[in-house]
C-alpha positions in Angstrom: 0.2 -0.1 0.0 2.7 2.5 0.8 4.0 2.2 -2.3 0.6 3.1 -4.4 0.4 6.1 -2.0 3.4 7.5 -3.6 2.0 7.6 -6.8 0.7 11.2 -6.1 4.5 12.4 -5.5 5.6 10.7 -8.6 3.0 12.4 -11.1 4.0 15.9 -9.3 7.6 15.1 -10.1 6.2 14.6 -13.4 4.5 17.8 -13.3 7.5 19.4 -11.8 9.5 18.3 -14.7 7.0 19.4 -17.1 7.1 22.5 -15.4 10.8 23.3 -16.1 10.8 21.2 -19.6 7.7 21.5 -21.8 7.8 18.6 -24.1 5.0 18.8 -27.1 2.5 16.5 -27.2 2.7 16.7 -23.2 -1.0 17.3 -21.4 0.8 18.8 -18.4 3.0 21.0 -20.5 -0.1 22.1 -22.4 -2.6 22.5 -19.2 0.5 24.9 -18.2 0.8 26.7 -20.9 -2.9 27.2 -20.9 -2.6 29.1 -17.8 -4.4 28.9 -14.4 -7.9 29.7 -15.9 -7.9 26.8 -17.8 -6.5 24.4 -14.8 -9.3 25.6 -12.9 -11.8 24.6 -15.7 -10.5 21.3 -15.8 -10.9 21.4 -12.0 -14.7 22.3 -12.2 -15.1 19.7 -14.8 -13.5 16.5 -13.3 -15.4 17.5 -9.5 -18.7 17.6 -12.1 -18.5 14.2 -13.5 -17.0 12.9 -10.0 -20.5 14.6 -8.4 -22.6 12.6 -11.1 -20.6 9.3 -10.6 -21.9 9.6 -7.1 -25.5 9.8 -7.8 -25.8 7.6 -10.2 -24.2 5.3 -7.7 -21.1 3.9 -10.2 -18.2 2.8 -8.3 -16.2 2.5 -11.7 -17.2 5.9 -12.8 -16.3 7.5 -9.2 -12.6 6.2 -9.1 -12.1 7.1 -12.4 -13.7 10.7 -12.3 -11.7 10.9 -7.9 -8.3 10.2 -10.1 -8.7 12.6 -12.6 -10.0 15.0 -10.3 -6.7 14.3 -8.1 -4.4 14.4 -11.2 -6.3 18.4 -12.1 -5.2 19.4 -8.7 -1.7 18.3 -8.9 -1.5 20.4 -11.6 -3.1 23.3 -10.0 -1.2 22.5 -7.1 2.2 22.8 -9.2 1.2 25.9 -11.1 2.1 27.6 -7.9 5.1 25.7 -6.3 2.8 24.4 -3.9 4.0 20.2 -3.2 2.0 17.5 -2.1 4.0 17.3 1.4 3.0 21.1 1.9 -0.2 19.5 1.9 0.2 16.5 3.8 2.1 18.8 6.5 -0.7 20.8 7.0 -3.1 17.5 7.2 -1.0 16.2 10.0 -1.9 19.5 11.3 -4.9 19.2 11.9 -5.3 15.8 12.5 -7.0 14.4 15.8 -8.2 17.4 15.9 -12.4 18.1 15.3 -13.3 19.4 12.1 -15.7 21.9 13.9 -13.2 22.8 15.9 -10.1 23.3 13.1 -12.9 25.8 11.2 -14.0 27.4 14.0 -9.8 28.1 14.8 -9.3 29.9 11.0 -12.7 31.8 11.3 -11.7 33.6 14.6 -8.4 34.2 12.5 -9.5 35.6 9.4 -11.8 37.9 11.9 
């Protein structure tokens, strides 16, 4: 299982590579070239497709669309030089806290 969980990091490494050295016929290079708005459009599209799969209770579609969504979210992170490790660290900070308490603490800080 540990090896499988590293796939997000491996995908992100490819995204970083394509950002530094764009390639012809690379979907990642194309997305990054088109910019944040295009990447966000793909995130919204994939979120809608995931929602449809969920409403249909179609497990195969849910898995497929979640993979698409995670991929496009990784491209979005790459566009802003935010690594998966930074997200893991944030999730670790929240581990063991009630989601309600965590959200309330964010609201207090932003006021």
